[in-house]
C-alpha positions in Angstrom: 19.1 82.9 -43.9 20.4 81.2 -47.1 18.5 78.8 -49.4 20.6 77.4 -52.2 20.6 74.5 -54.6 22.7 71.6 -53.1 24.7 69.0 -55.0 21.7 66.7 -54.9 19.4 67.4 -57.9 16.2 66.9 -56.0 16.8 68.9 -52.8 17.7 72.4 -51.7 19.8 73.4 -48.7 18.3 75.9 -46.1 21.0 77.4 -43.9 20.1 79.4 -40.7 23.2 80.4 -38.7 25.3 77.2 -38.3 22.5 74.7 -39.0 21.5 73.4 -42.4 18.5 71.4 -43.6 17.8 69.5 -46.8 14.4 70.4 -48.4 13.0 68.2 -51.2 12.5 69.8 -54.7 9.3 68.7 -56.5 9.2 68.7 -60.3 6.0 69.4 -62.2 5.5 68.2 -65.8 5.9 71.8 -66.9 6.4 75.0 -65.0 8.9 76.0 -62.2 10.1 73.5 -59.6 8.8 73.8 -56.1 10.6 73.5 -52.8 8.7 71.3 -50.4 8.4 73.0 -47.0 5.7 70.8 -45.5 8.1 69.7 -42.7 9.8 73.1 -42.3 8.2 73.9 -39.0 8.9 70.5 -37.5 12.6 70.7 -38.6 13.4 74.3 -37.9 10.6 75.7 -35.7 10.0 78.4 -38.3 7.3 79.2 -40.9 7.6 81.0 -44.2 6.0 84.4 -44.7 4.2 84.8 -48.0 1.3 87.4 -48.1 -1.3 86.3 -50.6 0.5 83.0 -51.1 1.9 84.3 -54.4 5.1 82.2 -54.0 3.5 79.2 -52.4 2.0 76.1 -54.1 -1.0 75.2 -51.9 -1.7 71.9 -53.8 -0.8 69.6 -56.5 -3.1 69.8 -59.5 -3.5 68.3 -63.0 -6.3 70.6 -64.2 -5.0 74.0 -65.4 -1.6 75.4 -66.3 -0.7 79.1 -66.8 2.5 80.5 -68.1 2.0 84.3 -67.7 5.3 85.3 -69.3 4.6 83.4 -72.5 0.8 84.0 -72.5 -0.1 80.3 -72.3 -3.3 78.8 -70.8 -3.9 75.0 -70.8 -6.9 73.0 -69.7 -5.6 69.4 -69.0 -2.8 70.2 -71.5 -5.0 71.5 -74.3 -4.4 75.2 -75.4 -7.3 77.5 -74.7 -7.2 78.6 -78.3 -8.1 75.1 -79.5 -10.7 74.4 -76.9 -12.5 77.7 -77.7 -13.5 76.1 -81.0 -15.3 73.2 -79.1 -18.4 73.7 -76.9 -18.7 74.4 -73.2 -20.0 71.0 -72.1 -17.1 69.3 -73.9 -14.8 71.6 -71.9 -16.7 70.7 -68.7 -16.2 67.0 -69.4 -12.5 67.5 -70.0 -12.1 69.5 -66.7 -14.1 66.9 -64.7 -12.8 63.6 -66.2 -9.3 64.6 -67.5 -9.8 63.5 -71.1 -11.8 64.7 -74.0 -15.0 62.6 -74.5 -15.9 60.2 -77.3 -19.0 61.0 -79.2 -21.0 58.5 -77.1 -19.5 59.9 -73.8 -20.3 63.5 -74.9 -23.9 62.6 -75.8 -24.4 60.9 -72.4 -22.8 63.8 -70.5 -25.0 66.4 -72.4 -28.1 64.3 -71.6 -27.3 64.1 -67.9 -26.6 67.8 -67.6 -29.7 68.8 -69.5 -31.9 66.6 -67.4 -30.7 68.3 -64.2 -31.3 71.9 -65.3 -34.6 72.3 -63.5 -34.5 73.4 -59.8 -37.0 72.6 -57.1 -40.2 74.6 -57.4 -39.7 75.8 -53.8 -36.7 77.8 -55.0 -39.0 80.2 -56.8 -40.5 81.2 -53.4 -37.1 81.4 -51.9 -36.2 84.1 -54.5 -39.2 86.2 -53.6 -37.8 86.7 -50.1 -35.2 89.1 -51.6 -35.7 92.8 -52.0 -36.5 93.6 -55.6 -33.3 95.7 -56.0 -31.0 93.1 -54.5 -27.8 92.6 -56.5 -28.0 89.5 -58.6 -24.7 88.2 -57.1 -26.1 88.4 -53.6 -29.1 86.4 -54.8 -26.8 83.8 -56.6 -24.6 83.3 -53.5 -27.7 82.7 -51.4 -29.5 80.4 -53.9 -26.5 78.2 -54.6 -25.9 77.9 -50.9 -29.6 77.0 -50.5 -29.1 74.0 -52.8 -27.2 72.3 -49.9 -30.6 72.3 -48.0 -32.2 70.4 -50.9 -29.4 67.9 -51.4 -27.9 67.4 -48.0 -29.0 63.8 -47.5 -27.6 62.4 -50.8 -24.2 64.1 -50.9 -21.7 61.7 -49.4 -18.4 63.3 -50.5 -16.5 60.0 -49.7 -18.5 58.3 -52.4 -17.2 58.9 -56.0 -20.6 58.4 -57.5 -22.2 60.9 -55.2 -19.4 63.4 -55.9 -20.1 63.1 -59.6 -23.9 63.5 -59.1 -23.3 66.6 -57.1 -20.9 67.9 -59.9 -23.5 67.3 -62.6 -26.2 69.0 -60.5 -24.1 72.0 -59.9 -23.1 72.5 -63.6 -26.7 71.9 -64.7 -28.5 74.2 -62.2 -26.2 77.2 -62.1 -27.5 78.7 -65.4 -31.1 78.2 -64.2 -30.3 80.0 -60.9 -28.3 82.7 -62.7 -31.2 83.4 -65.1 -33.7 83.4 -62.2 -31.5 86.0 -60.5 -31.6 88.2 -63.6 -35.3 87.8 -64.2 -36.0 88.6 -60.5 -33.8 91.8 -60.8 -35.9 93.1 -63.7 -39.3 92.0 -62.4 -40.0 89.4 -65.1 -41.4 85.9 -64.6 -39.0 83.0 -64.4 -38.5 80.9 -67.5 -38.1 77.2 -67.3 -35.3 75.4 -69.1 -35.9 73.5 -72.4 -34.3 70.1 -72.9 -34.1 70.5 -76.7 -31.7 73.5 -76.5 -27.9 73.4 -76.0 -26.4 74.8 -72.8 -25.7 78.4 -74.0 -28.9 78.7 -76.0 -31.0 77.5 -73.1 -29.4 80.1 -70.8 -30.0 82.9 -73.3 -33.7 81.9 -73.6 -34.1 81.7 -69.8 -32.7 85.2 -69.6 -34.3 87.0 -72.5 -37.6 85.3 -73.5 -41.0 86.4 -72.2 -44.2 84.4 -72.0 -46.1 86.7 -74.4 -44.0 86.0 -77.5 -41.8 83.4 -79.1 -38.0 83.7 -78.6 -35.6 82.4 -81.3 -32.0 82.0 -80.2 -29.5 83.7 -82.5 -26.8 81.0 -83.1 -24.0 83.6 -83.4 -24.9 85.1 -80.0 -25.3 81.6 -78.5 -21.9 80.7 -79.8 -20.4 83.9 -78.3 -21.8 83.2 -74.8 -20.7 79.5 -75.1 -17.2 80.8 -75.9 -17.2 83.2 -72.9 -18.1 80.2 -70.7 -15.1 78.2 -72.1 -12.7 81.1 -71.6 -13.7 81.6 -68.0 -14.1 77.9 -67.0 -10.9 77.7 -64.9 -7.8 79.7 -64.2 -5.6 77.7 -61.8 -5.4 78.6 -58.1 -6.9 82.0 -58.1 -8.7 83.6 -55.1 -12.1 82.0 -55.6 -10.7 78.6 -56.5 -8.5 78.6 -53.5 -11.6 79.6 -51.4 -13.5 76.6 -52.8 -10.6 74.3 -52.0 -10.2 75.7 -48.5 -13.9 75.3 -47.7 -13.9 71.8 -49.2 -11.0 70.8 -47.1 -13.2 70.8 -44.1 -15.6 68.3 -45.7 -18.3 70.9 -46.3 -21.3 70.3 -48.5 -20.1 70.9 -52.2 -22.9 73.4 -52.8 -21.8 75.4 -49.8 -18.2 75.3 -51.1 -19.3 76.7 -54.5 -21.3 79.4 -52.7 -18.1 80.4 -50.9 -16.3 80.6 -54.3 -19.1 82.9 -55.7 -18.8 85.2 -52.7 -15.1 85.5 -53.2 -15.5 86.1 -57.0 -17.8 89.0 -56.3 -14.9 91.2 -55.2 -13.9 94.0 -57.6 -10.3 92.8 -57.7 -11.4 89.4 -58.9 -14.6 88.7 -60.8 -15.8 92.3 -60.8 -13.1 93.5 -63.2 -15.2 93.5 -66.4 -17.9 95.5 -64.6 -15.2 97.9 -63.5 -13.9 98.3 -67.1 -17.4 99.2 -68.3 -17.9 101.7 -65.5 -14.6 103.3 -66.6 -15.9 103.7 -70.1 -18.9 105.5 -68.7 -16.5 107.7 -66.7 -14.7 108.7 -69.9 -18.0 109.6 -71.4 -17.1 110.3 -75.0 -14.5 109.5 -77.6 -13.0 113.0 -77.7 -12.1 112.7 -73.9 -10.0 109.6 -74.5 -6.7 111.5 -74.9 -7.4 113.2 -71.5 -7.8 109.8 -69.7 -4.8 108.3 -71.6 -2.7 111.1 -70.2 -4.1 110.6 -66.7 -3.2 106.8 -66.9 0.4 107.7 -67.8 0.6 110.2 -64.9 2.1 108.4 -61.8 0.6 111.1 -59.5 -2.9 110.5 -60.8 -4.9 107.7 -59.0 -6.8 107.0 -62.2 -6.1 103.6 -63.8 -7.3 102.1 -67.1 -9.4 99.1 -66.1 -9.4 96.1 -68.5 -5.7 96.5 -69.5 -2.8 94.3 -68.4 -3.2 91.3 -66.1 -1.6 90.2 -62.8 -0.7 86.8 -64.2 -0.1 87.4 -67.9 2.9 89.6 -68.5 2.4 89.0 -72.2 -0.9 89.1 -74.1 -3.8 87.3 -72.3 -4.5 84.3 -74.7 -8.2 84.5 -73.8 -8.3 88.2 -74.8 -7.4 87.4 -78.4 -10.3 85.0 -78.7 -12.6 87.4 -76.8 -11.6 90.2 -79.1 -12.7 88.2 -82.1 -15.9 87.1 -80.4 -16.7 90.7 -79.4 -16.4 92.0 -82.9 -18.5 89.1 -84.2 -21.3 90.1 -81.8 -21.1 93.8 -82.6 -21.2 93.0 -86.3 -24.2 90.6 -85.9 -26.2 93.1 -83.9 -25.2 96.0 -86.1 -24.6 98.2 -83.0 -23.3 101.6 -84.2 -24.8 104.2 -81.9 -23.8 103.0 -78.5 -21.4 105.6 -77.1 -19.7 103.3 -74.6 -18.9 100.8 -77.4 -17.6 103.6 -79.5 -15.3 104.6 -76.7 -14.2 101.0 -76.2 -13.3 100.5 -79.8 -11.3 103.7 -80.0 -9.6 103.0 -76.7 -8.6 99.5 -77.9 -7.1 101.0 -81.1 -5.1 103.6 -79.2 -3.8 101.1 -76.6 -2.6 98.6 -79.2 -0.6 101.3 -81.0 0.5 103.7 -78.2 4.2 103.2 -77.4 3.5 103.6 -73.6 1.1 100.7 -73.5 3.0 98.5 -76.0 6.3 98.8 -74.0 4.6 97.9 -70.8 2.5 95.2 -72.4 -0.7 96.8 -71.1 -2.8 95.1 -73.7 -6.6 94.9 -73.4 -7.4 91.8 -71.3 -10.4 89.4 -71.3 -12.3 91.6 -68.9 -12.2 94.6 -71.3 -13.7 92.6 -74.2 -16.1 90.4 -72.2 -17.6 93.5 -70.6 -18.3 95.1 -74.1 -19.6 91.8 -75.4 -22.0 91.2 -72.5 -23.3 94.7 -72.7 -24.0 94.2 -76.5 -25.8 90.9 -75.7 -28.2 92.9 -73.4 -26.9 92.0 -70.0 -26.7 94.8 -67.4 -23.3 95.3 -65.6 -24.8 93.8 -62.4 -25.0 90.5 -64.2 -21.4 90.4 -65.5 -20.0 88.6 -62.4 -22.9 86.3 -62.3 -22.0 85.0 -65.8 -18.4 84.7 -64.6 -19.6 82.6 -61.7 -21.7 80.4 -64.0 -18.7 79.7 -66.2 -16.2 79.2 -63.4 -18.5 76.7 -61.6 -17.1 73.8 -63.5 -13.6 74.8 -62.7 -14.5 75.1 -59.0 -16.2 71.7 -59.1 -13.2 70.1 -60.9 -10.8 71.6 -58.3 -13.0 70.6 -55.4 -13.3 67.0 -56.7 -9.5 66.8 -57.3 -8.9 68.1 -53.8 -11.2 65.5 -52.2 -9.6 62.7 -54.1 -6.0 63.7 -53.2 -4.9 61.6 -50.2 -2.2 64.2 -49.3 -4.7 67.0 -48.8 -5.6 68.1 -45.2 -7.9 70.8 -43.8 -6.5 74.2 -44.8 -4.7 75.9 -41.9 -2.5 78.9 -43.0 0.0 80.2 -40.4 0.6 83.8 -39.4 3.3 86.2 -38.3 1.9 87.5 -35.0 2.6 91.2 -34.3 0.1 91.8 -31.5 0.5 92.3 -27.8 2.5 89.8 -25.8 0.9 88.0 -22.9 -0.6 90.3 -20.3 -2.8 90.0 -17.2 -6.5 90.9 -17.2 -7.3 93.9 -14.9 -10.9 94.3 -13.5 -12.6 97.4 -14.8 -12.8 99.1 -11.4 -9.0 99.1 -11.3 -8.3 100.4 -14.8 -7.0 103.9 -15.2 
């Protein structure tokens, strides 16, 4: 089987035996060209085999671009380093609408999101159906899915206005539900949102205030959580985003689609990486044991791996990690944390990894999960909430990808193919005749 570039600049030739076929080559604005195999089965009677779809473009998108070799992440063409200096709702507007808002558009968008942050009062009774020790992610999956029961009559996904209303509702309500999941897990009363606070400050207040005393939001901590949300807002066609698109391709309720994305994100190989990094720091235990674990990480025969270092996509430094590193140290400095053993281990491990020849040669730099885990711990969140905050931030990306998919006339219901290796056709034998 031979696939080669033909003389025609916009096609490739696929040769199988004595037969050849011309396959179109699609050109993106940036990034590698893509061979269009949509008609491959009809022309050849064959499929491609690509476990994990790592060499397959499942859609055409204008939202996010990643160049892992160069360490580039763009939202709608804007570098993440620049957007990190804006605020989360401005990033949300950009991901949803494709352009940065004017001052008037931003004020209107902020107003609409803020006025949708409350959830139906019946939701509080829904929460009390969970065991008190339920994982916050399981509670979030269920509560977001339950929103489809509250908004099933008014969500006509063929109507652009209804799609945008659903989008605003989801972005607005996810921090309230996330905060409720946290409060329920620690046995404290739910805190209602306040319309005079910005998105990040409102979330921190809903998580950490209690009725018996006033809560004042620290602007440096609020800015840190806002930046965390921006850095996690979207990341191209990852597992959870692909899950949302696949669920949405069937025409499912958008809240159910987002719940599917949250369930996928829960996996330790995806959204649970920052929690895994912090657990690793706990396993190391003390600064003086770091050399032991560094040596274990270098030993090919040892199953131990340093979590929070390197990235599947980024073969260079994760551009989000540089911003998260700065944010992490800002938070640690503001809170004056000096006696947390895990944070001491993290700081020393970071120093060694950035200087050690083994890690530098292999470009195993600390990634965003390493720094975000440390930062969230310093802010007061337990590890069980880390992936919940990831889901909160990624909701806008999921919604933007879902909306783009619905509006793309070339998209059809997802139906991956398979390479079947099971039994060939055989006849059923009644149980009495079986040996």
